[in-house]
N, CA, C and O of each residue as an XYZ file, in Angstrom:
832
protein
N       0.562     -0.951      0.060
C       0.159      0.227     -0.030
C       0.987      1.608      0.207
O       1.818      1.883      1.073
N       0.385      2.499     -1.039
C       1.129      3.481     -0.933
C       0.592      4.683     -1.347
O      -0.597      4.536     -1.630
N       0.939      5.672     -1.477
C       0.123      6.535     -2.149
C       0.665      6.739     -3.448
O       1.868      6.692     -3.709
N      -0.351      6.991     -4.345
C      -0.350      7.451     -5.587
C       0.057      8.442     -5.826
O       1.082      8.365     -6.503
N      -0.357      9.744     -5.517
C      -0.016     11.200     -5.797
C       0.302     11.616     -4.149
O      -0.728     11.791     -3.498
N       1.459     11.777     -3.474
C       2.093     12.424     -1.902
C       1.343     13.974     -2.098
O       0.813     14.567     -1.158
N       1.404     14.455     -3.379
C       1.092     15.701     -3.389
C      -0.279     16.314     -2.998
O      -0.424     17.163     -2.119
N      -1.058     15.892     -3.598
C      -2.306     15.290     -2.960
C      -2.837     15.383     -1.903
O      -3.708     16.091     -1.398
N      -1.982     14.281     -1.507
C      -2.523     13.958     -0.320
C      -2.270     15.071      0.950
O      -2.926     15.360      1.951
N      -1.053     15.513      0.419
C      -0.514     16.861      1.797
C      -1.251     17.898      1.625
O      -1.798     18.357      2.628
N      -1.474     18.566      0.291
C      -2.360     19.683     -0.398
C      -3.532     19.381      0.382
O      -3.839     20.479      0.846
N      -4.541     18.359      0.887
C      -5.537     18.083      1.775
C      -5.344     18.248      2.789
O      -6.157     18.893      3.452
N      -4.324     17.802      3.290
C      -4.108     17.922      4.475
C      -3.840     19.041      4.939
O      -4.134     19.208      6.123
N      -3.053     20.443      4.022
C      -3.234     21.172      4.839
C      -4.077     22.438      4.728
O      -3.886     23.627      4.985
N      -5.151     21.666      4.213
C      -6.576     22.600      4.190
C      -7.113     22.216      5.523
O      -8.030     22.916      5.954
N      -6.690     21.208      6.255
C      -7.352     20.944      8.000
C      -6.848     21.789      9.012
O      -5.857     22.449      8.700
N      -7.349     21.934     10.273
C      -6.935     22.595     11.110
C      -6.299     21.740     12.024
O      -6.297     21.805     13.253
N      -5.649     20.763     11.121
C      -4.362     19.723     12.512
C      -3.326     20.064     11.802
O      -2.798     21.068     12.281
N      -2.767     19.645     10.809
C      -1.435     20.371     10.477
C      -1.353     21.178      9.649
O      -0.544     20.886      8.768
N      -2.059     22.481      9.491
C      -2.234     23.325      7.756
C      -2.132     24.686      9.335
O      -2.189     24.640     10.563
N      -1.967     25.673      8.315
C      -2.097     25.716      6.928
C      -0.714     25.607      5.938
O      -0.721     25.874      4.737
N       0.172     25.270      6.517
C       1.652     24.958      5.895
C       2.048     24.309      6.987
O       1.594     24.400      8.128
N       3.278     23.376      6.415
C       3.726     21.769      7.017
C       4.880     21.816      6.909
O       5.369     21.938      5.786
N       5.717     21.731      8.098
C       7.263     21.500      8.414
C       7.658     20.421      7.887
O       6.893     19.522      7.538
N       9.073     20.393      7.757
C       9.836     19.264      7.167
C       9.312     18.134      8.614
O       8.655     17.114      8.401
N       9.621     18.438      9.612
C       9.421     17.412     10.543
C       7.770     16.636     10.580
O       7.548     15.444     10.791
N       6.850     17.621     10.332
C       5.599     16.758     10.165
C       5.406     16.134      8.802
O       4.713     15.148      8.551
N       6.180     16.913      7.892
C       6.265     15.993      6.600
C       6.737     14.045      7.264
O       6.129     12.975      7.228
N       7.911     14.423      7.720
C       9.115     12.954      7.480
C       8.225     12.415      8.712
O       8.444     11.265      9.093
N       7.378     13.072      9.263
C       6.791     12.222     10.203
C       5.021     11.278      9.746
O       4.573     10.184     10.090
N       4.548     12.240      8.973
C       3.777     11.468      8.000
C       4.033     10.534      7.321
O       3.207      9.621      7.323
N       5.349     10.384      6.423
C       5.834      9.800      5.339
C       6.140      8.538      6.148
O       5.653      7.478      5.754
N       7.095      8.563      7.518
C       7.097      7.416      8.376
C       6.135      6.349      8.504
O       6.220      5.183      8.121
N       4.822      7.195      9.359
C       4.088      6.212      9.407
C       2.963      5.580      8.160
O       1.952      4.885      8.060
N       3.840      6.286      7.413
C       2.627      5.883      5.707
C       3.677      4.658      5.959
O       3.420      3.650      6.618
N       4.559      4.862      5.490
C       5.980      3.559      4.937
C       5.525      2.412      6.230
O       5.164      1.444      5.561
N       5.411      2.150      7.211
C       5.147      1.917      8.353
C       3.574      1.141      7.714
O       3.279      0.009      7.331
N       3.151      1.886      7.798
C       1.397      1.356      7.736
C       1.162      0.559      6.158
O       0.425     -0.426      6.173
N       1.664      0.901      5.070
C       1.635      0.550      4.022
C       2.210     -0.415      4.164
O       1.371     -1.314      4.105
N       3.629     -1.018      4.402
C       4.267     -1.721      4.628
C       3.368     -3.132      5.040
O       3.289     -4.229      4.487
N       2.921     -2.738      5.910
C       1.929     -3.954      6.438
C       0.841     -4.160      5.908
O       0.100     -4.997      6.422
N       0.493     -3.557      4.897
C      -0.670     -3.807      4.291
C      -1.865     -3.132      4.628
O      -2.976     -3.576      4.339
N      -1.687     -2.168      5.177
C      -2.864     -1.336      6.048
C      -3.948     -0.850      4.878
O      -3.513     -0.119      3.989
N      -5.413     -1.260      4.861
C      -6.219     -0.273      4.089
C      -6.164      0.982      4.364
O      -5.471      1.637      5.142
N      -7.425      1.382      3.231
C      -6.941      3.538      4.290
C      -7.795      3.515      5.190
O      -7.320      4.181      6.110
N      -8.847      3.114      5.490
C      -9.932      3.267      7.069
C      -8.579      3.101      7.579
O      -7.827      4.076      7.572
N      -8.182      1.969      8.021
C      -6.518      1.871      8.873
C      -5.711      2.651      9.091
O      -5.357      3.208     10.130
N      -5.230      2.737      7.571
C      -4.182      3.761      7.938
C      -4.894      5.331      8.052
O      -4.086      6.180      8.429
N      -5.709      5.629      7.895
C      -6.677      7.034      8.717
C      -6.347      6.808     10.403
O      -5.827      7.660     11.124
N      -6.764      5.515     10.806
C      -6.681      5.822     12.229
C      -5.449      6.168     12.528
O      -4.998      7.250     12.902
N      -4.819      4.903     12.280
C      -3.639      5.268     12.352
C      -2.759      6.653     12.235
O      -2.446      7.325     13.218
N      -2.533      6.860     11.356
C      -2.345      8.568     10.843
C      -2.705      9.454     12.381
O      -1.909     10.117     13.046
N      -4.355      9.168     12.687
C      -4.889     10.044     13.336
C      -4.384      9.405     15.204
O      -4.355     10.078     16.235
N      -4.134      8.261     15.059
C      -3.694      8.188     16.281
C      -2.061      8.725     16.953
O      -1.729      9.222     18.029
N      -1.311      8.331     15.706
C      -0.087      9.402     15.529
C       0.008     10.319     16.226
O       0.647     10.474     17.267
N      -0.994     11.334     15.357
C      -1.143     12.984     15.366
C      -1.468     12.991     17.182
O      -0.825     13.615     18.026
N      -2.411     12.279     17.361
C      -3.320     12.879     19.008
C      -1.650     11.888     19.808
O      -0.871     12.612     20.429
N      -1.419     10.888     19.738
C      -0.820     10.938     20.898
C       1.024     11.439     21.199
O       1.715     11.463     22.218
N       1.327     11.824     19.574
C       2.559     12.846     19.771
C       2.487     14.432     20.228
O       3.429     15.224     20.270
N       1.258     14.644     20.522
C       1.023     15.934     20.838
C       1.369     16.611     19.712
O       2.328     17.341     19.461
N       0.149     16.143     18.882
C       0.246     16.643     17.471
C       1.617     17.269     16.863
O       1.677     18.452     16.529
N       2.419     16.611     16.780
C       3.989     16.656     16.207
C       4.148     15.698     15.019
O       4.713     15.929     13.950
N       3.506     14.522     15.439
C       4.414     13.978     14.391
C       5.074     13.232     14.223
O       5.134     12.349     13.368
N       6.032     13.655     15.534
C       7.304     12.455     15.829
C       7.139     11.678     17.271
O       6.269     11.813     18.131
N       8.154     10.919     17.227
C       8.102      9.979     18.537
C       8.498     10.571     19.704
O       9.522     11.224     19.909
N       7.710     10.326     20.367
C       7.925     11.292     21.824
C       7.894     10.219     23.178
O       7.356      9.181     23.562
N       8.817     11.196     23.575
C       8.395     10.424     25.710
C       7.536     10.085     26.068
O       6.620     10.499     25.358
N       7.138      9.387     26.996
C       5.875      9.225     27.862
C       6.013     11.084     28.370
O       6.937     11.611     27.751
N       5.453     11.837     29.107
C       5.000     12.583     30.042
C       5.085     12.118     31.557
O       4.409     11.320     32.206
N       6.609     13.244     32.004
C       6.638     12.721     33.398
C       8.181     12.765     33.372
O       8.727     13.325     32.421
N       8.961     12.179     34.415
C      10.243     12.106     34.607
C      10.721     10.798     35.045
O      10.057      9.801     34.759
N      11.901     10.691     35.769
C      12.218      9.500     36.416
C      11.476      9.223     37.691
O      10.482      8.496     37.682
N      11.796      9.615     38.459
C      10.462      9.913     39.870
C       9.538      8.902     38.986
O       9.603      7.674     39.049
N       8.754      9.579     38.234
C       7.246      9.589     38.146
C       7.353      8.187     37.339
O       6.392      7.416     37.333
N       8.912      7.798     36.460
C       8.584      6.571     35.886
C       8.864      5.324     36.966
O       8.129      4.340     37.047
N      10.002      5.531     37.743
C      10.207      4.709     38.740
C       9.379      4.315     40.085
O       9.567      3.432     40.922
N       8.356      5.357     39.949
C       7.137      5.371     41.151
C       5.772      4.136     40.593
O       5.162      3.386     41.355
N       5.606      4.229     39.281
C       4.745      3.523     38.277
C       5.077      2.619     37.434
O       4.310      1.963     36.729
N       6.609      2.539     37.501
C       6.930      1.110     36.319
C       8.001     -0.009     37.749
O       8.304     -1.197     37.866
N       8.111      0.611     38.141
C       9.754      0.002     38.883
C       9.591     -1.090     40.149
O       8.797     -0.884     41.067
N      10.216     -1.955     40.095
C      10.029     -3.018     41.026
C      10.210     -2.208     42.126
O       9.795     -2.714     43.169
N      10.622     -1.281     42.210
C      11.145     -0.509     43.776
C       9.820      0.786     43.633
O       9.895      1.817     44.301
N       8.692      0.523     42.696
C       7.596      1.667     43.026
C       6.509      1.093     43.968
O       6.462      0.322     44.927
N       5.531      1.953     43.120
C       4.258      1.558     44.005
C       3.549      0.339     43.870
O       2.648      0.029     44.650
N       3.965     -0.476     42.776
C       3.265     -1.487     42.641
C       4.397     -2.795     42.099
O       4.443     -3.399     41.027
N       4.859     -2.857     42.777
C       6.237     -4.293     42.308
C       5.840     -5.657     41.888
O       6.662     -6.552     41.691
N       4.615     -5.789     41.763
C       3.922     -7.184     42.063
C       3.419     -6.808     39.649
O       3.598     -7.359     38.564
N       2.939     -5.861     40.094
C       2.335     -5.231     38.543
C       3.851     -5.299     37.577
O       4.032     -6.095     36.656
N       4.882     -4.224     38.065
C       6.219     -4.264     37.297
C       6.815     -5.330     36.762
O       7.105     -5.312     35.566
N       7.230     -6.962     37.939
C       7.319     -8.196     37.849
C       6.677     -8.581     36.781
O       7.323     -9.197     35.932
N       5.139     -8.295     36.540
C       4.757     -9.052     35.707
C       4.513     -8.738     34.065
O       3.955     -9.326     33.140
N       5.466     -7.107     34.287
C       5.508     -7.003     32.779
C       7.058     -7.106     32.397
O       7.374     -6.727     31.269
N       7.948     -7.546     33.173
C       9.357     -7.731     32.663
C      10.349     -6.663     33.996
O      11.526     -6.730     34.348
N       9.130     -5.688     34.467
C      10.587     -5.031     34.786
C      10.892     -5.415     36.299
O      10.314     -4.886     37.249
N      11.794     -6.321     36.402
C      12.118     -7.090     37.469
C      13.576     -6.473     38.458
O      13.919     -6.747     39.608
N      14.151     -5.607     37.484
C      15.745     -5.000     38.288
C      15.478     -3.588     38.838
O      14.376     -3.202     38.450
N      16.023     -2.812     39.501
C      15.613     -1.603     39.687
C      16.325     -0.480     38.868
O      17.535     -0.256     38.872
N      15.437      0.137     38.218
C      15.905      1.375     37.121
C      15.256      0.865     35.564
O      15.518      1.359     34.467
N      14.279     -0.350     35.889
C      13.870     -0.893     35.007
C      12.507      0.261     34.809
O      11.959      0.325     33.708
N      12.135      0.950     35.716
C      10.929      1.461     35.316
C      11.243      2.946     34.256
O      10.504      3.630     33.547
N      12.344      2.984     34.503
C      12.701      4.478     33.798
C      13.432      4.006     32.621
O      13.494      4.873     31.750
N      14.037      2.842     32.307
C      14.749      1.980     31.317
C      13.892      1.907     30.339
O      14.187      1.933     29.144
N      12.597      1.797     30.888
C      11.356      0.756     30.001
C      10.470      1.705     30.104
O       9.355      1.243     30.348
N      10.511      3.159     29.995
C       9.090      4.268     29.494
C       8.718      4.409     28.635
O       9.256      3.963     27.621
N       7.991      4.864     28.627
C       6.899      5.040     27.484
C       7.509      5.518     26.599
O       7.927      6.639     26.889
N       7.901      4.999     25.099
C       8.049      5.962     24.145
C       7.815      5.556     22.433
O       7.719      4.379     22.084
N       7.740      6.744     21.419
C       7.243      6.192     20.532
C       6.310      7.281     19.911
O       6.019      8.379     20.386
N       5.791      6.542     18.379
C       4.180      6.930     18.007
C       3.249      6.694     19.333
O       2.710      7.674     19.846
N       3.111      5.718     19.744
C       2.152      4.976     20.518
C       3.344      4.937     21.877
O       4.491      4.584     21.602
N       3.069      5.235     23.014
C       4.231      4.786     23.750
C       4.342      2.778     23.927
O       3.447      2.055     24.366
N       5.462      2.421     23.518
C       5.852      1.361     23.992
C       6.041      1.422     25.254
O       6.304      2.592     25.535
N       6.043      0.607     26.386
C       6.095      0.398     27.739
C       6.512     -0.891     28.195
O       6.459     -1.837     27.409
N       7.081     -1.111     29.824
C       7.362     -2.200     29.983
C       8.405     -3.319     28.882
O       8.271     -3.667     27.709
N       9.583     -3.665     30.088
C      10.277     -4.704     29.681
C       9.998     -5.836     28.229
O      10.616     -6.161     27.215
N       8.541     -6.186     28.952
C       8.246     -7.356     28.158
C       7.918     -6.635     26.942
O       8.182     -7.345     25.971
N       7.649     -5.990     26.752
C       6.799     -5.393     25.420
C       8.262     -4.489     24.420
O       8.120     -4.059     23.276
N       9.335     -4.414     25.097
C      10.435     -3.989     24.440
C      11.410     -5.317     24.139
O      12.375     -5.330     23.375
N      11.009     -6.192     24.769
C      11.637     -7.881     24.458
C      11.058     -7.929     23.304
O      11.846     -7.914     22.359
N       9.569     -7.999     22.954
C       8.552     -8.522     21.986
C       8.902     -7.573     20.888
O       9.073     -8.113     19.795
N       9.056     -6.188     20.941
C       8.945     -5.832     19.734
C      10.575     -5.882     19.129
O      10.720     -5.617     17.935
N      11.678     -6.189     19.878
C      12.988     -6.619     19.157
C      12.874     -7.757     18.521
O      13.286     -7.755     17.360
N      12.388     -8.839     18.984
C      12.092    -10.183     18.557
C      11.526     -9.826     17.020
O      12.068    -10.076     15.943
N      10.346     -9.203     17.267
C       9.436     -9.222     15.852
C      10.621     -8.328     14.530
O      11.139     -8.610     13.450
N      10.574     -7.272     15.397
C      11.446     -6.220     14.353
C      13.206     -6.554     13.924
O      13.958     -5.908     13.195
N      13.434     -7.746     14.664
C      15.035     -8.080     14.448
C      15.314     -7.060     14.795
O      15.896     -6.518     13.856
N      15.202     -5.791     16.417
C      16.531     -4.573     16.326
C      17.009     -5.262     17.901
O      17.035     -6.386     18.402
N      17.309     -4.055     18.259
C      17.633     -5.003     19.589
C      17.269     -3.368     20.568
O      18.113     -2.540     20.911
N      15.951     -3.321     20.790
C      15.275     -2.176     20.848
C      15.199     -2.563     22.735
O      15.136     -1.692     23.603
N      15.226     -3.946     22.970
C      15.629     -4.134     24.292
C      16.385     -3.820     25.054
O      16.022     -3.404     26.154
N      17.873     -3.937     24.656
C      19.176     -3.630     24.709
C      19.458     -1.664     24.802
O      20.333     -1.097     25.456
N      18.637     -1.165     24.119
C      18.775      0.181     23.536
C      17.359      0.872     23.078
O      16.827      1.239     22.030
N      16.996      0.824     24.804
C      15.342      1.264     24.692
C      15.001      2.705     23.775
O      13.844      3.013     23.488
N      16.052      3.423     23.421
C      15.809      4.654     23.027
C      15.870      4.659     21.008
O      15.835      5.580     20.192
N      15.986      2.925     20.847
C      15.598      3.246     19.459
C      14.354      2.990     19.210
O      14.106      2.691     18.042
N      12.793      3.036     20.549
C      11.785      2.809     20.119
C      10.889      4.201     19.636
O       9.671      4.214     19.460
N      11.819      5.363     19.472
C      11.876      6.970     19.371
C      12.020      6.967     17.680
O      11.299      7.691     16.993
N      13.113      5.999     17.053
C      13.448      6.420     15.878
C      12.861      5.765     15.004
O      12.893      4.545     14.844
N      11.983      6.994     14.061
C      10.564      6.700     13.373
C      10.287      5.664     12.640
O       9.141      5.223     12.551
N      11.044      5.285     12.186
C      10.571      4.019     11.092
C      10.617      2.587     12.152
O      10.093      1.525     11.816
N      11.255      2.761     13.316
C      10.989      1.271     14.362
C       9.710      1.900     15.207
O       9.062      1.102     15.884
N       9.353      3.168     15.201
C       8.399      3.517     15.984
C       7.273      3.550     15.284
O       6.172      3.596     15.833
N       7.439      3.530     14.003
C       6.124      3.631     13.291
C       5.836      1.937     12.989
O       4.658      1.613     12.838
N       6.622      1.145     12.923
C       7.233     -0.193     13.111
C       6.048     -0.669     13.961
O       4.977     -1.181     13.635
N       6.696     -0.263     15.439
C       6.025     -1.064     16.383
C       4.591     -0.585     16.422
O       3.862     -1.399     16.989
N       3.879      0.668     15.916
C       2.872      1.426     16.257
C       1.504      0.072     15.195
O       0.442     -0.493     15.459
N       2.360      0.148     14.135
C       1.209     -0.854     13.234
C       1.196     -2.246     13.963
O       0.191     -2.757     14.457
N       2.533     -2.817     13.956
C       2.626     -4.103     14.431
C       1.622     -4.348     15.736
O       1.051     -5.427     15.891
N       1.455     -3.149     16.727
C       0.676     -3.214     18.140
C      -0.444     -2.599     17.870
O      -1.212     -2.594     18.833
N      -0.880     -2.017     16.819
C      -2.352     -1.960     16.756
C      -3.178     -3.313     16.056
O      -4.253     -3.862     16.295
N      -2.123     -3.526     15.109
C      -2.730     -4.756     14.208
C      -2.829     -6.017     15.082
O      -3.613     -6.920     14.790
N      -2.007     -6.069     16.182
C      -1.696     -7.277     16.537
C      -2.394     -7.205     18.488
O      -2.263     -8.106     19.317
N      -3.020     -5.985     18.678
C      -3.475     -5.548     20.436
C      -2.106     -5.962     21.416
O      -2.120     -6.709     22.394
N      -0.804     -5.154     20.770
C      -0.226     -5.596     22.073
C      -0.614     -4.505     22.828
O      -0.231     -4.819     23.955
N      -1.246     -3.190     22.926
C      -1.417     -2.256     24.112
C      -2.579     -2.258     25.188
O      -2.488     -2.020     26.393
N      -3.477     -2.524     24.586
C      -4.590     -3.105     25.364
C      -5.240     -4.734     25.750
O      -5.817     -5.295     26.681
N      -4.713     -5.050     24.351
C      -5.261     -6.684     24.123
C      -6.296     -6.553     22.808
O      -6.713     -7.520     22.170
N      -6.681     -4.880     22.491
C      -7.588     -5.106     21.978
C      -6.618     -4.987     20.141
O      -5.749     -4.120     20.049
N      -6.861     -5.756     19.091
C      -6.797     -5.025     17.984
C      -7.448     -4.436     16.805
O      -8.553     -4.877     16.488
N      -6.991     -3.645     16.223
C      -7.838     -2.647     15.523
C      -8.682     -3.436     14.399
O      -9.577     -2.855     13.786
N      -8.356     -4.796     14.155
C      -9.534     -5.577     13.662
C     -10.620     -5.693     13.927
O     -11.517     -5.825     13.094
N     -10.787     -5.665     15.290
C     -12.262     -5.893     15.994
C     -12.881     -5.070     15.849
O     -14.000     -5.110     16.361
N     -12.516     -4.018     15.156
C     -13.202     -2.564     14.975
C     -13.799     -1.877     13.943
O     -14.881     -1.290     13.924
N     -12.600     -2.082     12.713
C     -12.504     -1.639     11.250
C     -11.757     -3.034     10.566
O     -11.057     -3.894     11.099
N     -12.106     -2.910      9.507
C     -11.802     -4.613      8.391
C     -10.233     -3.785      7.881
O     -10.028     -2.649      7.455
N      -9.440     -4.784      8.118
C      -8.336     -3.962      7.723
C      -8.567     -3.423      6.297
O      -8.294     -2.242      6.083
N      -9.074     -4.233      5.257
C      -8.735     -3.584      3.694
C     -10.151     -2.366      3.571
O     -10.170     -1.898      2.433
N     -10.909     -1.979      4.174
C     -11.954     -1.412      4.441
C     -11.110      0.255      4.007
O     -10.035      0.702      4.408
N     -12.385      0.996      2.807
C     -11.477      2.152      2.716
C     -12.446      3.281      3.633
O     -11.864      4.356      3.780
N     -13.425      3.231      4.086
C     -13.813      3.878      4.916
C     -14.222      3.284      5.898
O     -14.397      2.067      5.845
N     -14.463      3.978      6.988
C     -15.275      3.748      8.218
C     -15.933      4.967      9.047
O     -15.517      6.095      9.308
N     -17.487      4.081      9.447
C     -18.094      5.232     10.204
C     -17.693      6.081     11.320
O     -17.169      5.298     12.113
N     -17.655      7.200     11.790
C     -17.415      7.741     13.024
C     -17.631      7.120     14.616
O     -16.852      7.287     15.555
N     -19.075      6.263     14.636
C     -18.422      4.951     15.514
C     -17.609      4.375     15.367
O     -16.713      4.346     16.212
N     -17.548      3.598     14.138
C     -16.459      2.697     14.627
C     -14.618      2.986     14.406
O     -13.686      2.188     14.495
N     -14.636      4.559     14.073
C     -13.471      4.944     14.372
C     -13.419      5.328     16.200
O     -12.518      4.948     16.948
N     -14.281      5.922     16.496
C     -14.481      5.840     18.335
C     -14.443      4.875     18.713
O     -13.335      4.686     19.215
N     -15.167      3.906     18.797
C     -14.672      2.329     18.973
C     -12.852      1.623     18.782
O     -12.309      0.667     19.336
N     -12.374      2.564     17.809
C     -10.783      2.035     17.999
C      -9.865      2.812     18.407
O      -8.719      3.004     17.999
N     -10.712      3.431     19.605
C      -9.610      3.910     20.714
C      -9.661      2.997     21.401
O      -8.779      3.299     22.205
N     -10.226      1.582     21.884
C     -10.066      1.048     22.981
C      -8.704      0.264     22.640
O      -8.062     -0.325     23.509
N      -8.348      0.313     21.357
C      -6.887     -0.419     21.141
C      -5.772      0.198     21.817
O      -4.759     -0.485     21.966
N      -5.800      1.397     22.256
C      -4.899      2.093     22.361
C      -4.927      2.662     24.102
O      -4.025      2.705     24.939
N      -6.389      3.050     24.169
C      -6.598      3.967     25.700
C      -8.001      4.351     26.095
O      -8.383      5.301     26.778
N      -8.870      3.113     25.336
C     -10.563      2.854     26.366
C     -11.609      4.290     25.377
O     -12.166      4.230     24.281
N     -11.541      4.985     25.986
C     -12.487      6.201     25.793
C     -11.445      7.523     25.215
O     -11.523      8.331     24.289
N     -11.012      7.400     25.695
C     -10.226      9.048     26.364
C     -10.023      9.161     24.690
O      -9.514      8.399     23.869
N     -10.922     11.005     24.544
C     -10.524     11.534     23.514
C     -10.758     10.902     22.220
O     -10.506     11.244     21.065
N     -11.393      9.732     22.824
C     -12.247      8.940     20.893
C     -13.141      9.715     19.961
O     -13.471      9.632     18.779
N     -13.386     10.480     20.952
C     -14.353     11.153     19.448
C     -13.628     12.456     18.658
O     -13.941     12.735     17.501
N     -12.908     13.003     19.204
C     -11.459     14.051     18.736
C     -10.625     13.101     17.739
O     -10.519     13.382     16.545
N     -10.071     12.017     18.282
C      -9.352     10.552     17.371
C     -10.335     10.641     15.848
O      -9.974     11.021     14.734
N     -11.676     10.136     16.305
C     -12.380      9.583     15.443
C     -12.505     10.972     13.941
O     -12.223     10.660     12.785
N     -12.966     12.404     14.334
C     -12.428     13.009     13.870
C     -11.311     13.422     13.276
O     -11.762     14.084     12.342
N     -10.356     13.461     13.213
C      -9.017     13.558     12.834
C      -8.689     12.233     11.903
O      -7.965     12.329     10.912
N      -9.285     11.002     12.310
C      -9.114      9.578     11.299
C     -10.396     10.553      9.687
O     -10.144     10.849      8.520
N     -11.161     10.645     10.213
C     -11.916     11.571      8.908
C     -11.405     12.169      8.101
O     -11.465     12.066      6.875
N     -10.632     13.126      9.011
C      -9.962     14.300      7.497
C      -8.850     13.143      7.352
O      -9.387     12.320      6.611
N      -8.054     12.850      7.561
C      -7.088     11.685      6.857
C      -7.682     11.043      6.051
O      -7.205     11.062      4.916
N      -8.544     10.481      6.207
C      -9.047      9.251      5.360
C      -8.972     10.192      4.015
O      -8.335      9.944      2.992
N      -9.660     11.153      4.244
C     -10.055     12.317      2.622
C      -9.127     12.599      2.155
O      -9.199     13.103      1.035
N      -7.708     12.399      2.830
C      -6.518     13.081      2.524
C      -5.932     11.825      1.936
O      -5.036     11.890      1.095
N      -6.251     11.083      2.215
C      -5.663      9.350      1.658
C      -6.647      8.924      0.383
O      -6.329      8.354     -0.661
N      -7.341      9.176      0.620
C      -8.350      9.214     -0.892
C      -7.870     10.231     -1.536
O      -7.398      9.640     -2.507
N      -7.632     11.395     -1.716
C      -7.311     12.188     -2.564
C      -5.393     11.760     -3.259
O      -5.101     11.967     -4.437
N      -4.537     11.271     -2.397
C      -3.706     11.130     -2.667
C      -3.636      9.522     -3.017
O      -2.516      9.026     -2.891
N      -4.976      8.420     -3.553
C      -4.883      7.099     -4.133
C      -4.033      6.309     -3.657
O      -3.024      5.859     -4.200
N      -4.721      6.006     -1.902
C      -3.538      5.702     -1.513
C      -4.303      3.782     -1.859
O      -5.514      3.688     -1.654
N      -3.692      2.709     -2.248
C      -3.685      1.550     -2.494
C      -2.526      1.430     -2.557
O      -2.032      0.330     -2.806
């Protein structure tokens, strides 16, 4: 899957209130990294629209992989074996002091916990578990997002549960329900709206 006319895609994106009326090179590069990963995994137009919308929301509208909000003390409390919930930490692979900071959330969709870093490393053939900052490299972050949403890494719910992988469009309701793939119902309606805008841009660009 790829854009047949990336100019038409970006022209329409510029007309939205999201990334318009101008696009920085960083924003363009971020969109292209996401599109390349989703296309490589055969995502149809509706899935791709929702992937772009998710990346846009989860990166604070930058389209660049980011670190989870907070700092080392926060990550230690939340994720470390010496933090507030050592049982949860161990169950997710954070067995050593410092793992909470080392394996905090990173990416387009934040990869968190050592077990998930190990899974990403195995599936992508990259030492992400040994070098956790690799989860912020745009191509790897986009691939993690693609596999994670497709296979249900983040919440146990996969995107195919709500939208057919080959669909060219989806209803606002379906886009809203797809938020369960990442984070329950948080900002579901907003992200559904972003997806509808990206869907129009992908159609203009001939995504297929």
